[in-house]
Legacy VTK file of the C-alpha trace (Angstrom):
# vtk DataFile Version 3.0
C-alpha trace
ASCII
DATASET POLYDATA
POINTS 239 float
286.267 65.409 220.955
284.994 63.756 217.570
283.352 61.463 219.646
281.702 64.288 221.935
280.919 66.451 218.733
278.771 63.487 217.094
276.733 63.274 220.617
275.865 66.546 220.788
274.761 66.485 216.950
272.818 63.611 217.983
271.323 64.901 220.555
270.301 68.520 218.552
268.546 66.245 215.863
266.426 64.541 218.314
265.295 67.772 219.730
264.896 69.046 216.417
262.764 66.251 215.152
260.590 66.458 218.692
260.311 69.651 218.203
258.890 69.458 214.695
256.700 66.518 215.400
255.091 68.900 217.936
254.204 71.475 216.092
253.050 68.898 212.962
250.963 67.667 216.133
249.391 71.192 216.509
248.744 71.604 212.928
247.701 68.096 211.697
244.025 69.560 211.135
243.781 71.779 208.182
241.443 74.857 208.662
238.204 74.132 208.669
236.371 76.094 206.074
232.951 75.055 206.349
230.191 76.343 208.571
226.128 75.799 209.508
224.170 74.755 206.467
220.442 75.532 205.738
219.483 71.521 205.476
222.258 70.605 208.735
220.319 73.402 210.572
216.814 72.044 209.812
217.813 68.809 210.202
219.141 69.412 213.907
216.950 68.928 217.268
217.595 70.785 219.860
218.752 68.671 221.846
221.586 67.929 219.473
221.679 71.732 219.044
223.117 71.500 222.544
225.425 68.457 222.562
227.054 70.541 219.855
227.952 73.204 221.899
228.499 71.235 225.027
231.085 69.191 222.717
232.547 72.544 221.834
233.389 73.752 225.254
235.084 70.092 225.955
237.182 71.127 222.791
238.105 74.227 224.407
238.798 73.024 227.649
241.171 69.969 226.273
242.753 72.825 224.435
241.731 71.204 221.093
239.214 73.922 219.555
239.245 73.555 215.694
241.675 74.879 213.551
239.511 77.381 211.690
240.046 79.394 207.819
237.597 82.423 209.421
238.181 84.315 206.247
236.591 81.232 204.163
234.155 81.249 206.694
233.507 84.413 206.091
233.110 84.345 202.732
230.714 81.243 202.616
228.336 83.355 204.836
227.911 86.460 202.913
224.842 85.506 201.397
223.256 83.836 204.152
223.162 82.417 207.443
221.793 79.459 209.782
223.202 79.667 213.090
222.056 76.346 215.092
222.180 78.597 218.478
221.194 81.796 220.387
223.968 82.268 223.223
222.863 85.298 225.606
226.385 86.104 227.362
227.631 88.766 229.473
229.753 91.625 227.761
233.322 90.165 229.718
235.933 90.141 227.311
237.076 87.008 229.066
233.810 84.938 228.140
233.223 85.083 224.567
230.735 82.433 223.109
232.142 81.618 220.102
235.347 80.632 221.759
234.062 79.019 224.670
232.033 76.635 222.745
234.486 76.604 220.181
232.307 77.841 217.057
233.446 79.583 213.821
231.595 82.106 211.794
227.932 81.712 211.158
227.237 79.202 213.860
225.847 81.069 216.191
223.664 84.340 216.849
225.668 86.387 220.027
223.519 88.648 221.770
225.734 90.091 224.938
225.054 92.773 227.507
226.446 93.330 231.065
224.869 90.950 233.377
223.195 88.854 230.256
219.892 89.721 231.661
217.295 90.067 228.769
214.985 93.268 228.010
212.504 93.866 224.630
214.755 94.544 222.467
217.123 91.278 223.122
214.069 89.168 223.041
213.304 90.275 220.035
216.321 89.547 218.542
216.090 86.090 219.886
212.472 85.595 218.653
213.983 86.710 214.743
217.314 84.090 215.783
214.863 81.434 216.494
211.169 81.853 214.665
212.629 83.421 211.479
216.282 82.461 210.918
215.878 78.654 212.725
218.184 78.490 215.664
217.127 75.851 217.468
218.559 76.555 221.100
218.465 79.832 223.294
221.302 79.704 225.779
221.668 82.167 228.551
225.100 82.293 230.618
226.437 83.495 233.357
229.956 83.420 234.697
232.254 83.427 237.339
233.594 86.696 238.556
230.617 88.748 236.493
231.388 92.212 237.777
227.852 93.578 236.811
226.818 91.012 238.891
229.283 92.007 241.897
227.934 95.385 241.330
224.200 94.286 242.088
225.484 92.690 245.147
226.614 96.186 246.038
223.401 97.963 244.860
226.067 100.006 242.935
224.317 103.529 241.274
226.206 104.731 238.112
224.612 106.617 235.460
223.482 104.374 232.858
225.069 101.460 234.687
222.074 101.722 237.198
219.635 100.200 234.663
221.731 97.155 234.516
222.055 96.767 237.929
218.822 97.425 239.169
217.678 94.666 236.260
219.657 92.133 238.202
218.748 93.339 241.999
215.677 90.285 241.692
218.320 87.886 241.713
220.413 89.629 244.394
217.219 89.872 246.397
216.142 85.930 245.786
219.380 84.439 247.352
218.628 83.753 251.003
219.787 80.549 252.068
223.961 82.065 251.690
225.830 83.094 255.376
228.108 85.918 255.446
227.572 88.957 253.945
225.475 89.860 251.482
228.458 91.982 249.504
230.640 91.210 246.655
233.387 90.288 249.375
231.110 86.926 249.347
232.171 84.796 246.656
229.427 82.181 247.622
226.969 84.847 247.748
227.821 86.419 244.171
228.230 82.514 242.748
224.926 82.386 243.725
222.877 85.592 242.869
224.979 84.993 239.379
223.027 81.693 239.059
219.639 82.698 240.344
220.302 85.762 237.812
220.843 83.073 234.977
217.375 81.319 235.848
215.204 84.329 235.966
216.524 85.163 233.028
215.487 81.912 231.155
211.760 82.018 232.993
211.562 86.151 232.163
212.221 84.737 228.275
209.754 82.684 228.543
206.958 84.653 230.238
207.864 87.820 228.722
207.709 86.140 224.647
204.742 84.344 223.655
206.772 83.276 220.540
209.713 81.847 222.084
207.523 79.705 224.948
205.186 78.746 222.044
208.448 77.682 220.230
209.798 75.688 223.158
206.423 74.004 224.557
206.036 72.821 220.462
209.471 71.413 220.962
211.064 73.436 218.197
213.476 75.099 220.437
215.052 74.689 223.888
215.551 77.442 226.489
218.523 76.773 228.929
221.134 78.289 231.328
224.644 77.739 232.109
227.585 78.816 233.868
231.095 79.336 232.519
233.988 79.317 234.748
236.280 81.478 234.139
239.624 79.917 235.938
238.350 75.940 234.362
237.000 77.169 230.782
234.386 74.938 231.806
230.248 75.377 231.053
227.969 73.555 233.526
224.538 73.663 232.324
221.756 74.117 234.922
219.199 72.727 233.598
LINES 1 240
239 0 1 2 3 4 5 6 7 8 9 10 11 12 13 14 15 16 17 18 19 20 21 22 23 24 25 26 27 28 29 30 31 32 33 34 35 36 37 38 39 40 41 42 43 44 45 46 47 48 49 50 51 52 53 54 55 56 57 58 59 60 61 62 63 64 65 66 67 68 69 70 71 72 73 74 75 76 77 78 79 80 81 82 83 84 85 86 87 88 89 90 91 92 93 94 95 96 97 98 99 100 101 102 103 104 105 106 107 108 109 110 111 112 113 114 115 116 117 118 119 120 121 122 123 124 125 126 127 128 129 130 131 132 133 134 135 136 137 138 139 140 141 142 143 144 145 146 147 148 149 150 151 152 153 154 155 156 157 158 159 160 161 162 163 164 165 166 167 168 169 170 171 172 173 174 175 176 177 178 179 180 181 182 183 184 185 186 187 188 189 190 191 192 193 194 195 196 197 198 199 200 201 202 203 204 205 206 207 208 209 210 211 212 213 214 215 216 217 218 219 220 221 222 223 224 225 226 227 228 229 230 231 232 233 234 235 236 237 238
């Protein structure tokens, strides 16, 4: 009996040590209190800005997002902000850009609207974020299983939502190379419309904002599209 008791005690000790080791591994990184500084933002190129977002998404996919001290970051940025990117995304609760790209307070401007399309107010916000505040990249992010896109595929009419649907309809009409039903029951059709909507939004930013177009043409910023997969958590860059 004593030998059995010792064996159980040994198992408990080993299990405890293993558990503590795993816990320590998950907390080995001290909380990050730093945020993007003015010097970092000014020195960053548009390509570096895209790379930083891509690296953040890789961390998120791998379950290795940075351990952040959001209270400290809020204090640091209270007197000024120097975000390096603008991320236009859908309002979908599952696709928050700060989490998807593993960024902290003060790192990214995030305008959000159902269907991640662009209109005058958002263009003005982007002009401020880049021309005035110094962001180096504008990213338009669509996502899988987008309710707004599905609504556009079905030509839904519902109050003010109709305005959103009509803004996405050009993408629906542009997709012609997919077989099957042209509605939300056709997953391939929905995905192609979502991608096309991102691409058309990128082009609309360039077309409707001379300021942003000039910034891109002079190499001061980039305007790019991307798709986020809700299932895999991965961001795929479209251009």
